[in-house]
N, C-alpha and C positions, 0 to 999 in steps of 0.2 A: 504494500499499499504506500501511497505517496504522501509526503508532507507538502502542503500548499500554503503559500502566503498570498491571500487574495485582497487586492486593493479595490475599493469601491469607486464609483463614478462621481461626477461633479454634483449630483443631487444628494450625495451622502450615503451613509450606510443604511439604506432603506430596508424595509421589510422584505422586498424582493431580492436584494443582495443577500440578506441574512438567510432567506429560504434557499437560495442557490447554494450557499455554503453548507447549509444543513443537508441538502441532497447529496453533496459530495461526501459529507461525514457519514450519512446513512449507507453509502457505498463502501465504507471502511477507511476512508482517507482522513488524515489529520489536517484540519483547515483552520488557519489563523486569519481572521478578518478584522484588522484593526480599524477603529473609527478615527479617521484623520480629521474629522470635522467636530470633534468633541460633542457628539450627540445631536448636532444640527442636521436636519434634512430639509430639502427644498422641493417645492411644487413644480419648479421649472429649471431647465438648464441655465437660463439667464440668471435666475436668483442664485443658483449654485456658483456660477462664475463670479457674481458680485461678491459673495461671501469669500471665495478663494482669493479674489483680488484684494479685498480689504485685509485678509489674514496674511496674504503673501504666498504666492505659488511655491516659491523656494522653501518657505517655512513648512508648508504642508508636505512637500516632497521630502524634506529632512525628517519629518515625523515618520514617513513611510520607510525611509532608510533605517531609522532607529528601531523600528519594529523588526526589520530584517537582522539587525545587529544582535538581537536577543535570541536568534535561532542559529543553529549550526549550519554547516554546508549540506548539500543534498536536498535543497528546497526547490519546488516548482514555483516560479514567480508568475502570478496571474493578475490581470487587471482588466477592469471595465472602463473604457473610454479614458477619462483623465487618469485613472489608476494605471493605465498602460504606460504612461510617462515614467512611472516609478518601476513597475515590473520589468519593462524592457531594459531600462538602464541596469538594473540589478542582474538580470539574466545575462547581459552582455559583459558585465564588468566584475561580477563576483565569482571567484574561484569555487568550483564545486556545484554550480547551478545544475539542477537536474532537468530543467525544462522551462518553457515559457508558454503561457496562454494569453494571447493578446486579443481582447474582445472589443470590437467597435472602433479600434484605432490601431495605428502602426506608424512609428516614426522611421525616418531613414536610418539605416544601420550606422551611417557615418556620424550620427549625433553622439554616439558612445564608443566609437572605435573604427578600425579599418574594415572589419568584416564580422559577420556573425560567428560566434564560437562554434567550431566544428562538432564539438561533443554535446551541444545543447539543442535538443529537439524543440520545435516551436509549432504552435497552431495559431492561425490568425482567422478571426471571424468578423464578418460585417455584412451589411445590407447593400445591394448594388445601387440603389437610388437614395441612400442616406447622404444628405448633404455634407455631414461631418466626415463620414468614412470615405466619401468620394475623393476628398483632397488627400487622404492617406493611402488610397488604393495603389498609386504608383509605387510608393515605398513598400507596401505589402507584397506587391507582385515581384519587386526586386528582391526582397528578402526570401520569398518562396522560391525564386529561381536560383538564388545564390547559395542557399544553405542545403546541406546534405539531407537533413531530416526536418523539412519544413512542409507544412500543409496550409493552403489558403482556401477558406470556404466563404463563398459569396452567396448570400441568400436573396431571393426576390423580395422586393419591398423597399420602403423608404424610412422605416422606423429606426431611430438611433439606438435607444436602450431597450431593444426588443426582448431580451431575456429576463428583464426585471418584472416579475409578476405583480408588483405593487403599483406599476405605472400604466398610464393609458397606452403607451407605445408597445406594451406587451403583445407579442405574437406567439401564441402557444405552440403552433406547429414548428416554427423556426427555432423557438426556445427549446423545444423538446429534442430537435435534431442537434442543436448546439450542445446540449447537455449530454446526449449520447456520445457525440464525438469527443467531448472533453473527458468523459469517463473512459472511453477507449484509449485516449492518449495517456491518462493517468495510470491505467492498467499496464501500459507498455513501457513506462519510464522506470 
């Protein structure tokens, strides 16, 4: 079973993110889901960005790195949207990373190094017409093409936070497929 450090999206550690973490736990995985927003959740992406802007994006990312510091090596770093900015950096730069799950976002690999680590498998998930993922899709395609153990899954639709069961963007069919693929990935690392 895998140990997963799961970072929430810009609307906070919502009930839907908690439920996703619980589903991974129910499958036997150890999941850490730190609350980087100190209990705050937001009704919209814009409200979440406002909070993060006032708090400081770098300060929030530092909280995410601190959560990783409390764990040993061998962790799968996972993130939803904004959480990908933390998970991807850790997966690329921390020795012993076991894998990466990048959901709704992907940064260019060059943000954190010259290449994706050869021994770190990665899955990327997003919707084909999601305005936020659309700008990340070239980086996701580049990563998937350049890494030995990379998978890119693009789902139909335009919802951004589609696997969060507590939000209006929830797409049960795509979310179920994403969860199945994530569980398959975790079983293989």
